[in-house]
C-alpha positions as CSV (number, residue, x, y, z in Angstrom):
1,M,0.2,0.0,-0.2
2,A,1.5,3.3,-1.0
3,A,2.1,6.1,1.8
4,S,-1.2,7.5,2.8
5,D,-3.6,8.5,5.6
6,N,-6.7,7.4,3.8
7,V,-8.2,4.4,5.3
8,V,-11.6,2.6,4.0
9,R,-12.6,-0.3,6.3
10,A,-14.9,-2.6,5.8
11,G,-15.2,-4.9,8.7
12,F,-13.2,-6.1,11.8
13,T,-13.4,-2.6,13.4
14,P,-15.8,-1.0,15.6
15,K,-14.7,2.4,13.5
16,Y,-16.9,3.5,10.8
17,K,-17.0,0.8,7.7
18,D,-17.9,2.5,4.1
19,I,-18.5,-0.8,2.2
20,Q,-19.8,1.1,-0.9
21,T,-16.7,3.1,-1.4
22,L,-14.3,0.3,-1.0
23,T,-16.2,-1.8,-3.6
24,T,-15.8,1.1,-6.1
25,M,-12.4,1.3,-5.5
26,L,-11.5,-2.2,-6.3
27,T,-10.5,-3.8,-9.5
28,Y,-11.9,-6.9,-10.6
29,T,-9.6,-8.7,-13.1
30,S,-9.7,-12.4,-13.6
31,A,-6.8,-14.4,-15.4
32,P,-5.0,-17.2,-14.6
33,A,-2.6,-16.8,-11.7
34,D,0.6,-17.3,-14.3
35,E,-0.5,-14.3,-16.1
36,Q,-0.6,-12.5,-12.8
37,K,2.5,-13.4,-11.3
38,M,5.1,-10.8,-11.7
39,K,7.9,-11.7,-13.9
40,P,11.9,-11.7,-12.5
41,L,14.2,-9.8,-14.3
42,K,17.8,-9.4,-14.5
43,F,19.0,-6.6,-12.7
44,K,21.2,-4.0,-14.5
45,K,24.7,-5.6,-15.0
46,C,24.4,-8.4,-11.9
47,R,25.0,-11.9,-12.2
48,Y,23.5,-13.3,-8.8
49,S,20.6,-10.4,-8.2
50,T,16.7,-10.7,-9.7
51,L,14.4,-7.6,-10.0
52,Y,11.0,-7.6,-8.9
53,D,9.4,-4.7,-10.4
54,P,5.5,-4.6,-9.5
55,P,3.4,-1.9,-11.4
56,I,3.7,0.9,-8.8
57,E,5.9,3.8,-8.8
58,E,6.6,3.6,-4.6
59,F,9.1,0.7,-4.9
60,S,11.1,-2.2,-6.3
61,V,12.9,-5.2,-4.8
62,V,16.6,-6.6,-5.9
63,R,16.9,-10.5,-4.5
64,T,20.6,-11.4,-4.5
65,E,21.6,-15.0,-3.7
66,L,25.5,-15.4,-3.1
67,D,27.3,-18.7,-2.1
68,A,30.9,-17.2,-1.2
69,Q,30.7,-15.1,-4.0
70,E,30.7,-11.0,-4.6
71,E,28.0,-8.9,-6.3
72,K,28.9,-5.4,-7.7
73,M,26.2,-3.2,-8.1
74,E,26.3,0.1,-9.7
75,G,24.4,3.1,-8.1
76,I,20.7,3.4,-8.3
77,D,19.1,7.0,-8.5
78,G,17.2,6.8,-5.0
79,P,17.8,5.6,-1.5
80,S,17.5,1.8,-0.7
81,L,17.6,-0.4,2.1
82,I,19.1,-3.9,2.2
83,I,17.6,-6.5,4.5
84,V,19.8,-9.7,5.1
85,T,17.4,-12.6,5.3
86,S,19.5,-15.5,5.3
87,G,23.3,-16.1,5.9
88,E,26.4,-13.6,6.5
89,G,28.9,-11.6,4.7
90,S,29.8,-7.9,4.1
91,L,28.7,-4.6,2.5
92,A,31.2,-2.2,1.1
93,G,30.2,1.5,-0.1
94,G,31.9,3.2,-3.0
95,V,35.6,3.7,-3.3
96,G,37.5,4.2,0.0
97,K,34.4,3.5,2.0
98,D,34.4,1.0,5.0
99,E,33.2,-2.5,4.8
100,V,30.5,-3.4,7.2
101,Q,29.7,-6.9,8.5
102,L,26.1,-8.3,7.5
103,E,24.0,-11.1,9.2
104,E,20.7,-12.4,9.1
105,G,18.3,-9.7,10.2
106,S,20.6,-6.9,9.6
107,V,19.0,-3.9,7.7
108,W,21.5,-1.1,6.2
109,F,20.5,2.2,4.2
110,V,22.3,2.9,1.1
111,G,22.0,6.4,-0.2
112,A,21.3,7.4,-3.7
113,G,23.9,6.7,-6.6
114,E,25.7,4.7,-3.7
115,E,27.8,2.0,-5.8
116,I,27.9,-1.0,-3.6
117,V,29.7,-4.6,-3.1
118,L,28.0,-7.6,-1.4
119,K,30.0,-10.4,-0.4
120,S,29.2,-13.8,1.2
121,Q,30.7,-15.8,3.7
122,G,28.8,-19.1,2.4
123,K,25.1,-18.6,1.7
124,M,23.8,-15.3,2.0
125,V,20.2,-14.0,0.4
126,T,19.6,-10.2,0.5
127,H,16.7,-8.1,-0.5
128,R,16.9,-4.3,-1.5
129,A,13.8,-2.4,-1.4
130,F,14.6,0.7,-3.4
131,V,12.7,3.7,-5.5
132,E,14.3,5.6,-8.2
133,V,13.8,9.2,-8.2
């Protein structure tokens, strides 16, 4: 859901419910599940990273799976967050930047335009949510 302070409720709350408005906001499109799933794409020049780009402007996600490997990512035109969902390794920023240790559950902010290098110690999976401005 995009950032908003607007809420239209239809149930499970004692607050005002506006079912009529909610049903007019919904889109009903039927198609087989395979046609509705997001198609993963190769992310830029990366070898081990897959882009999931939903049909919205708010964000995209890159999944990186490494097995004692490293992945260099060029800068993205917007801020991003990297979440380590399994394993451990390191994250290095652009030229001359310090390397930080990554472990499962850690979250790191990457500034717009910042080139990074992810290195794994064994298997590591990260997810990078970003928006290009």
